[in-house]
FIGU-881691 format. One record per residue: x, y, z of N, C-alpha, C in turn. Coordinates in pm, whole numbers, plus 32768, in hexadecimal, padded with zeros to 4 digits. Atoms other than C-alpha are relative to their C-alpha. Last residue first. Layout:
+------+------+------+------+------+------+------+------+------+
:  n_X :  n_Y :  n_Z : ca_X : ca_Y : ca_Z :  c_X :  c_Y :  c_Z :
+------+------+------+------+------+------+------+------+------+
:    X :    Y :    Z :    X :    Y :    Z :    X :    Y :    Z :
...
+------+------+------+------+------+------+------+------+------+
This chain:
+------+------+------+------+------+------+------+------+------+
:  n_X :  n_Y :  n_Z : ca_X : ca_Y : ca_Z :  c_X :  c_Y :  c_Z :
+------+------+------+------+------+------+------+------+------+
: 8062 : 7FEA : 806C : C7AB : C263 : 0B0E : 7F93 : 7F97 : 8002 :
: 8069 : 7FA1 : 7FD9 : C86B : C27F : 0C55 : 7F98 : 8018 : 7F94 :
: 8040 : 802E : 7F84 : C942 : C148 : 0C2D : 7F8B : 8058 : 8028 :
: 8051 : 8075 : 8022 : C992 : C1A2 : 0AC2 : 7FB2 : 7FCE : 807B :
: 8072 : 7FD1 : 804E : CA07 : C2FA : 0B2F : 7FA2 : 7F8C : 7FDD :
: 8058 : 7FB9 : 7FA4 : CAE4 : C268 : 0C3D : 7F81 : 802E : 7FB8 :
: 8048 : 8065 : 7FB2 : CB70 : C174 : 0B3D : 7FA0 : 8041 : 8063 :
: 8063 : 803C : 805A : CBCB : C290 : 0A51 : 7FAB : 7F9A : 804C :
: 806B : 7F9E : 8010 : CC72 : C346 : 0B71 : 7F93 : 7FCC : 7FA3 :
: 8049 : 7FFC : 7F81 : CD3A : C20D : 0BC4 : 7F8A : 8062 : 7FF7 :
: 8057 : 8077 : 8003 : CD9F : C1E8 : 0A58 : 7FAA : 7FFB : 807E :
: 8069 : 7FE1 : 8063 : CE21 : C34E : 0A63 : 7F9F : 7F8B : 7FF3 :
: 805C : 7FA8 : 7FBA : CEDF : C2F4 : 0BA1 : 7F8E : 8029 : 7FA3 :
: 8056 : 8053 : 7FAD : CF75 : C1D0 : 0AE1 : 7F9C : 8053 : 8051 :
: 805A : 804D : 8056 : CFF9 : C2BC : 09D6 : 7F9E : 7FAE : 8053 :
: 805F : 7FA2 : 803B : D086 : C3B0 : 0AD6 : 7F9C : 7FB7 : 7FA6 :
: 8063 : 7FDC : 7F9B : D11E : C292 : 0B9A : 7F99 : 8062 : 7FCA :
: 8059 : 8074 : 7FF0 : D1CA : C20C : 0A64 : 7F92 : 8020 : 8065 :
: 8054 : 800B : 8078 : D254 : C367 : 0A16 : 7F9F : 7F89 : 8008 :
: 8064 : 7F96 : 800D : D2D0 : C3A5 : 0B7A : 7FA1 : 7FE8 : 7F8A :
: 8069 : 803B : 8054 : D38A : C259 : 0B9E : 7F8C : 8062 : 7FEA :
: 7FCC : 803D : 807B : D4C9 : C308 : 0C17 : 7F96 : 7FC2 : 7FA4 :
: 8051 : 8079 : 8009 : D410 : C3E8 : 0D11 : 8024 : 7FB9 : 7F7D :
: 8045 : 8016 : 7F81 : D4D6 : C514 : 0D8B : 7FB5 : 7F7C : 8003 :
: 7F9A : 7FFF : 7F97 : D5CE : C50D : 0C6B : 7FC0 : 7FE0 : 8087 :
: 7FC2 : 8085 : 7FFF : D4B6 : C4A6 : 0B81 : 8070 : 7FF7 : 8066 :
: 8063 : 8061 : 7FCF : D3EE : C5DE : 0BD9 : 803F : 7F75 : 800C :
: 8009 : 7FE9 : 7F70 : D527 : C6B3 : 0BAA : 7F9B : 7F9F : 803F :
: 7F84 : 8037 : 7FC7 : D561 : C61A : 0A53 : 7FFF : 8010 : 8098 :
: 8012 : 8091 : 7FF5 : D3F1 : C65D : 0A03 : 807F : 7FBC : 8033 :
: 806B : 801D : 7FA0 : D417 : C7D0 : 0A52 : 7FF5 : 7F68 : 8014 :
: 7FC6 : 7FEE : 7F7A : D565 : C7EC : 099B : 7F9A : 7FDE : 806D :
: 7FA4 : 806F : 7FE6 : D4C6 : C75A : 0860 : 803C : 8009 : 808C :
: 7F97 : 800F : 8064 : D3A3 : C84E : 0869 : 805D : 7F8C : 8029 :
: 7FED : 8090 : 8010 : D257 : C85E : 091F : 8065 : 7FE9 : 7F91 :
: 803A : 8041 : 8075 : D27F : C9CD : 0977 : 8018 : 7F6A : 8002 :
: 808D : 7FDA : 800F : D2B5 : CA78 : 0AC7 : 7FBA : 7FB4 : 7F8F :
: 801F : 7FFA : 808F : D3F7 : C9C3 : 0B1B : 7F6C : 801C : 7FEE :
: 7F88 : 7FDE : 804D : D48E : C9F8 : 0C74 : 7FE4 : 8013 : 7F6B :
: 7FB8 : 7F99 : 7FB5 : D35E : CA04 : 0D58 : 807C : 802E : 7FB3 :
: 8026 : 7F7B : 8030 : D2A0 : C94A : 0C48 : 8041 : 8071 : 8051 :
: 7FA9 : 7FE1 : 8073 : D362 : C810 : 0CA3 : 7FE0 : 808A : 7FC8 :
: 7F80 : 7FCE : 7FCC : D2AE : C817 : 0DF3 : 805E : 8027 : 7F8D :
: 8015 : 7F76 : 7FD1 : D15E : C7FB : 0D3F : 8081 : 803B : 803B :
: 8021 : 7FAB : 8073 : D1C9 : C6C8 : 0C7A : 7FF4 : 8092 : 802C :
: 7F82 : 7FEB : 8049 : D26E : C628 : 0DA9 : 7FE9 : 805E : 7F8B :
: 7FAF : 7FA6 : 7FAF : D12A : C65B : 0E6D : 8085 : 801E : 7FBB :
: 803C : 7F7B : 800A : D05A : C5BF : 0D56 : 8055 : 8066 : 804E :
: 7FEA : 7FCF : 8088 : D144 : C492 : 0D3D : 7FC9 : 808D : 7FEF :
: 7F73 : 7FDA : 800D : D149 : C465 : 0EB7 : 801C : 8039 : 7F75 :
: 7FF0 : 7F84 : 7FB4 : CFCD : C465 : 0EC5 : 8090 : 8033 : 7FF2 :
: 803D : 7F97 : 8052 : CFCB : C361 : 0DAF : 8006 : 8088 : 8048 :
: 7FAB : 7FE2 : 8073 : D0C6 : C27E : 0E5F : 7FC7 : 8072 : 7FAB :
: 7F95 : 7FA5 : 7FD8 : D001 : C292 : 0FA4 : 8056 : 8029 : 7F89 :
: 7F81 : 8043 : 7FE2 : CED2 : C1F0 : 0F03 : 806E : 8068 : 801C :
: 7FC0 : 8035 : 8078 : CDA6 : C2D4 : 0F15 : 807C : 7FB2 : 8029 :
: 8015 : 8091 : 7FF7 : CCAC : C34D : 1016 : 8036 : 7FC1 : 7F80 :
: 8004 : 801F : 7F70 : CD10 : C4B6 : 1058 : 7FF3 : 7F69 : 8014 :
: 7F89 : 804B : 7FD7 : CD75 : C4C3 : 0EE8 : 8009 : 7FE9 : 8097 :
: 8010 : 808B : 802D : CC16 : C524 : 0E75 : 8077 : 7FAA : 802D :
: 8033 : 8050 : 7F91 : CC47 : C65D : 0F4B : 7FEB : 7F6E : 7FD9 :
: 808D : 8025 : 800E : CD19 : C6F1 : 0E33 : 7FD5 : 7FA1 : 806E :
: 800F : 8086 : 8039 : CE68 : C76B : 0EB8 : 7F6B : 7FDF : 7FFA :
: 8085 : 8037 : 7FE0 : CEB2 : C8D9 : 0EF8 : 7FF3 : 7F7C : 7FB3 :
: 801D : 807F : 8043 : D014 : C95C : 0F05 : 7F79 : 7FD1 : 8032 :
: 8064 : 8057 : 7FC5 : D055 : CAC7 : 0F56 : 7FF7 : 7F80 : 7FAE :
: 8014 : 8079 : 804F : D17F : CBA7 : 0F18 : 7F9D : 7FA9 : 804B :
: 8038 : 8074 : 7FBC : D172 : CD04 : 0FA5 : 7FF0 : 7F8F : 7F9D :
: 803D : 8067 : 8054 : D246 : CE25 : 0F31 : 7FD2 : 7F8C : 8057 :
: 8015 : 807D : 7FB7 : D291 : CF6B : 0FE1 : 7FC1 : 7F9C : 7FA1 :
: 805D : 805B : 8042 : D31F : D091 : 0F1E : 7FFC : 7F7F : 8050 :
: 7FD0 : 8086 : 8026 : D3BB : D197 : 0FF9 : 7F93 : 7FB1 : 7FB7 :
: 7FA4 : 7FF4 : 8071 : D394 : D311 : 1021 : 8032 : 7F7A : 7FCE :
: 7F9C : 7F9A : 7FE4 : D25F : D2FC : 10F9 : 8059 : 800F : 7F87 :
: 801C : 7FD9 : 7F75 : D1B5 : D1B6 : 10A0 : 806D : 8062 : 8029 :
: 7FA7 : 7F99 : 7FCD : D1A3 : D179 : 0F2B : 7FD2 : 8024 : 808C :
: 8043 : 7F86 : 7FD0 : D0FC : D030 : 0EDC : 806A : 8063 : 802D :
: 7FA4 : 7F97 : 7FD3 : D16C : CF04 : 0E12 : 7FAF : 807A : 8029 :
: 803B : 7F7A : 7FFA : D090 : CDCF : 0DFB : 8069 : 8060 : 8034 :
: 7F95 : 7FA6 : 7FD8 : D108 : CC7B : 0D8A : 7FC8 : 808C : 7FF8 :
: 8014 : 7F74 : 8021 : D00D : CB65 : 0D6C : 8071 : 8052 : 803C :
: 7F96 : 7FB4 : 7FC1 : D047 : C9F2 : 0D52 : 7FE8 : 8090 : 7FDA :
: 7FDF : 7F7B : 8032 : CF11 : C92D : 0D0E : 8075 : 8038 : 804E :
: 7FC4 : 7FAF : 7F97 : CEBA : C7C0 : 0D2B : 801F : 8086 : 7FC2 :
: 7FFB : 8060 : 7F92 : CDF7 : C6C7 : 0C62 : 8039 : 8044 : 807B :
: 7FAC : 7FD7 : 7F90 : CD89 : C7BB : 0B56 : 7FF6 : 7F98 : 806F :
: 7F74 : 8026 : 8014 : CD0A : C74E : 0A02 : 805C : 8034 : 806D :
: 7FBE : 7F8B : 803B : CBC0 : C809 : 0A2B : 8095 : 7FEA : 7FED :
: 803D : 7FEA : 8083 : CB09 : C6BF : 0A63 : 8043 : 8075 : 7FB8 :
: 7FB5 : 8050 : 805F : CBFB : C676 : 0B7F : 7FCD : 8018 : 7F72 :
: 804B : 8068 : 8043 : CB51 : C78B : 0C3C : 8055 : 7FBD : 7F96 :
: 7FB2 : 802E : 8073 : CC0A : C85A : 0D39 : 7FB6 : 7F8A : 7FC3 :
: 8028 : 7FB6 : 8079 : CB01 : C8FA : 0E13 : 8050 : 7FD8 : 7F85 :
: 8078 : 803D : 8039 : CB1E : C7F8 : 0F2A : 7FD7 : 8042 : 7F7D :
: 805F : 7F9E : 8033 : CC82 : C869 : 0F71 : 7F8C : 7FB9 : 7FBC :
: 805A : 8045 : 805B : CD79 : C7AD : 1048 : 7F97 : 8065 : 7FD6 :
: 8085 : 802E : 7FD7 : CE70 : C89F : 10DD : 7FBF : 7FA7 : 7F97 :
: 800A : 8085 : 803B : CFD0 : C92C : 10E1 : 7F7A : 7FC9 : 8031 :
: 807A : 804D : 7FE8 : D000 : CA9E : 1123 : 8007 : 7F7C : 7FB6 :
: 8052 : 7FBC : 7F9B : D125 : CB8D : 1148 : 7F81 : 7FB1 : 801F :
: 808E : 8011 : 801E : D225 : CAB1 : 109C : 7FAE : 8042 : 806E :
: 8057 : 8034 : 7F96 : D38F : CB1F : 10A4 : 7F6E : 7FF7 : 7FD2 :
: 8052 : 7F9B : 7FBD : D454 : CB49 : 0F62 : 7FA9 : 7FC1 : 806C :
: 806B : 7FC4 : 8051 : D54A : CA36 : 0F0C : 7FAF : 8062 : 8055 :
: 7FE3 : 7F74 : 8020 : D68D : C9FC : 0FCB : 7F94 : 8043 : 7FAC :
: 7FED : 7FAC : 7F89 : D620 : C8BE : 107A : 800E : 8094 : 7FDF :
: 8000 : 7F75 : 802D : D59A : C820 : 0F3A : 8010 : 8063 : 8074 :
: 7FD2 : 7FE9 : 8088 : D5C8 : C6A8 : 0F48 : 8014 : 8092 : 7FD9 :
: 7FA9 : 806A : 8031 : D5A8 : C62D : 10B0 : 803F : 8024 : 7F79 :
: 7F82 : 7FFB : 7FB7 : D522 : C76D : 1143 : 8063 : 7F96 : 7FD2 :
: 7FBC : 7F84 : 8024 : D414 : C783 : 1037 : 808A : 8006 : 8043 :
: 7FCB : 800F : 8088 : D3B5 : C616 : 1067 : 8050 : 807C : 7FD5 :
: 7F9C : 806C : 7FFB : D393 : C63C : 11E0 : 803F : 7FEE : 7F76 :
: 7F84 : 7FC5 : 7FCD : D2E4 : C78C : 11AC : 806E : 7F97 : 800E :
: 7FC2 : 7FAE : 8068 : D1DC : C6EC : 10CF : 8087 : 8035 : 8030 :
: 7FDB : 8058 : 806F : D189 : C5DA : 11CB : 804C : 804D : 7F94 :
: 7F8E : 804F : 7FD2 : D187 : C6CA : 12F3 : 8037 : 7FA8 : 7F90 :
: 7F8E : 7FA3 : 7FF4 : D0A4 : C7BB : 1235 : 807D : 7FB4 : 802B :
: 7FD1 : 7FE7 : 8089 : CFC0 : C699 : 11D3 : 8079 : 805D : 8004 :
: 7FB1 : 8076 : 8026 : CFAC : C631 : 1342 : 8033 : 800D : 7F70 :
: 7F86 : 8005 : 7FAF : CF43 : C792 : 139D : 8057 : 7F89 : 7FD8 :
: 7FA2 : 7F9F : 8038 : CE4B : C7AC : 127D : 8084 : 7FFF : 804D :
: 8018 : 7F76 : 7FD6 : CDA6 : C66F : 12F7 : 8065 : 805C : 7FBC :
: 808B : 7FDA : 8016 : CD82 : C514 : 125F : 7FE0 : 8090 : 8029 :
: 7FFB : 7F6D : 8000 : CEE0 : C48F : 1229 : 7F73 : 8033 : 7FE3 :
: 8054 : 7FD5 : 7F8F : CEB3 : C31F : 1287 : 8001 : 8099 : 800D :
: 7FBD : 7FAC : 7F9C : CF33 : C294 : 113D : 7F9E : 8025 : 8070 :
: 803A : 7F7B : 7FFC : CEA7 : C170 : 1078 : 8046 : 804E : 806F :
: 7FEA : 7FAD : 7F89 : CF80 : C042 : 1033 : 7FC7 : 808C : 7FF0 :
: 8056 : 8028 : 7F91 : CEFC : BF3F : 0F3C : 8006 : 805E : 8079 :
: 7FF9 : 7F95 : 7F9B : CF84 : BFEA : 0E05 : 7FA6 : 7FE0 : 8077 :
: 7F84 : 7FB4 : 8014 : CFD6 : BEDC : 0D01 : 8015 : 8069 : 806C :
: 7F8E : 805A : 7FEC : CED0 : BDE6 : 0D7B : 8084 : 804D : 7FF7 :
: 7FFA : 8022 : 7F71 : CDCB : BEF8 : 0DAA : 8070 : 7F9D : 801D :
: 7FCE : 7F90 : 7FB0 : CE1A : BF87 : 0C52 : 800C : 7FDB : 8094 :
: 7F76 : 7FE3 : 8029 : CDF7 : BE3E : 0B94 : 803C : 806C : 805A :
: 7FAD : 8066 : 7FBF : CCBE : BDE6 : 0C5D : 8093 : 8012 : 7FDC :
: 7FFD : 7FEC : 7F6E : CC1C : BF31 : 0BFD : 8059 : 7F9A : 8045 :
: 7FAB : 7F8D : 7FE0 : CC7C : BF15 : 0A8E : 800C : 8013 : 8098 :
: 7F89 : 802C : 7FB7 : CBF1 : BDB5 : 0A67 : 805B : 8073 : 8029 :
: 800E : 7FD7 : 7F75 : CA8C : BE05 : 09FF : 8075 : 7FCF : 8055 :
: 7FFA : 807C : 7FB2 : CABF : BD46 : 08BA : 7FEC : 8018 : 8095 :
: 8068 : 805B : 8033 : CA4A : BE76 : 07F1 : 7FFA : 7F7E : 8050 :
: 8081 : 7FC8 : 7FD6 : CB1C : BF5E : 08CB : 7F90 : 7FA2 : 7FD6 :
: 8009 : 8017 : 7F70 : CC4F : BE81 : 089E : 7F7A : 8033 : 8036 :
: 8015 : 8090 : 7FEE : CC13 : BE7D : 0725 : 7FF2 : 7FDE : 8095 :
: 808D : 8018 : 8021 : CBEF : BFF7 : 0727 : 7FDE : 7F6D : 8011 :
: 804F : 7FD0 : 7F8F : CD3E : C00C : 07DC : 7F6B : 7FE8 : 7FE6 :
: 7FEA : 805C : 7F90 : CDE5 : BF33 : 06D6 : 7FAC : 8028 : 8079 :
: 8049 : 807B : 8020 : CD48 : BFFF : 05BD : 800F : 7F99 : 8071 :
: 808E : 7FE5 : 7FEA : CDC0 : C143 : 065D : 7FAC : 7F84 : 7FE5 :
: 8015 : 7FFA : 7F6F : CF1E : C0B6 : 0671 : 7F6C : 8016 : 8020 :
: 7FF1 : 8089 : 7FCE : CF17 : C052 : 0501 : 7FE7 : 7FFB : 8097 :
: 807B : 804D : 8017 : CE8C : C1A9 : 049F : 8007 : 7F72 : 8037 :
: 8003 : 804D : 807D : CFBB : C254 : 053E : 7F7E : 7FAF : 7FF4 :
: 7FAB : 8077 : 8008 : CF7B : C348 : 065B : 7FEA : 7FB6 : 7F7C :
: 7F85 : 7FE3 : 8048 : CEF2 : C4AA : 0648 : 805D : 7F88 : 7FED :
: 8018 : 7FD7 : 808A : CD8D : C449 : 06A1 : 8080 : 8016 : 7FAF :
: 7F89 : 802E : 8048 : CDF5 : C390 : 07DC : 7FF8 : 8026 : 7F6C :
: 7F8C : 7FEE : 7FAA : CD09 : C43C : 08D0 : 8082 : 7FD4 : 7FBC :
: 7FCF : 7F77 : 8013 : CC0A : C45A : 07B7 : 807B : 801B : 8056 :
: 7F82 : 7FFF : 804B : CBF1 : C2DF : 07BE : 8035 : 808D : 7FE9 :
: 7F8E : 8010 : 7FA6 : CAEC : C2FA : 08D3 : 8087 : 8000 : 7FB7 :
: 7FAB : 806C : 8031 : C9F5 : C389 : 07D6 : 807A : 7FF1 : 805A :
: 8023 : 807A : 7FB8 : C8F1 : C459 : 088F : 8053 : 7F88 : 7FD1 :
: 7FDF : 7FFC : 7F72 : C994 : C5A4 : 082B : 7FD9 : 7F83 : 804E :
: 8056 : 7FA4 : 7FB6 : C98F : C557 : 06B9 : 8019 : 7FEE : 8096 :
: 7FBC : 7FCB : 7F8A : CABD : C4A4 : 062A : 7FAB : 8067 : 8049 :
: 8042 : 7F8A : 7FCC : CA1B : C3BC : 052A : 8047 : 8030 : 807F :
: 8016 : 800B : 7F72 : CAEE : C2C5 : 0470 : 7FCF : 8086 : 8035 :
+------+------+------+------+------+------+------+------+------+
């Protein structure tokens, strides 16, 4: 199976061959889009950086009140799914006077401005988890599942969504 940049299966490259075969079958039958639209019919209305900030802060305050503050939350047109980034969490430390100041930022790929709400939530949960766990380790994924119990299924389905987007634009 080919995983060059125009192959929509690259989004699920690390998954089991059986799963990839099932997805390829759905692509061949042109049923992936209808599967996703039936499973995720509700799109969100978060379209501005301000509404994204409110959305992220609601989740942060619900699950991670004591975590580091966020200095910036925004949609970012420069984040390209092709580079395996859907969102970014950055942490910058600067010395100001005799103190170290740190800024945490969350940027979400602009592709999620028009996506099912469940996928936006999954990306936000992922980036929020990085406030406590920098690496993708067991503790990181446990935190993701604490905030979003079906995190792993949503991540897989979001990958299918990205594959479908690519197929729609080719």
